[in-house]
N, C-alpha and C positions, 0 to 999 in steps of 0.2 A: 921499408914497405914498398912493394912495386907500384908503379904508376897505374892508375885506372885507365881503361880504354874509353875513348869518347864514343858517343852514339854513332857518329859517322864511321868510325873504324869498325865497329861491330857490324853495322849494316853492310859495309863493304866486304867484310870477311864472309858474311852469310851469302851475299850475292855471288862472290867468287866461288864459294863452295857449291852452291846450287848450279852454277854454270859448269863447274868441273864434273859434277855428277851427271848432269844432263848430257854433256859431251861424251862421257864414257859410255852412257847408255846408248846413245845414237851410234857411236863408233862400233860397239860390239854387236848391235842389231844389224847394221849394214854388212859387217864382215861375215856373219853367219847366214844371211839371207841369200840362198842359192836358188835362183828361179828355175834352174834346170832339174832340180831334184823333184821327183814325183811325190804326190801325196800318198801316204800309206793308209789304206783303208783296211778296216777289220773285216775279215771274211765272215759271211753268215754261216751258221751251222747247217749242215746238210739236211738233217731231220730234226723234228721237235723232240727234245730229250724227255719230255713228260715229267714224271716225278723224280725226285732225287732218291737214289738207292744207296744205302750205306752198307 
């Protein structure tokens, strides 16, 4: 039967996993953040369409 993990090993594994996930999130967010790219705004309709015609 395999050995059981101690509480310290489980907590260390959880901490390392959280640090890895946090690092990946921060890394991908900074790579895709381009300050030179403009914001894309939705254009307003020229006239009020009124009711929907089918």
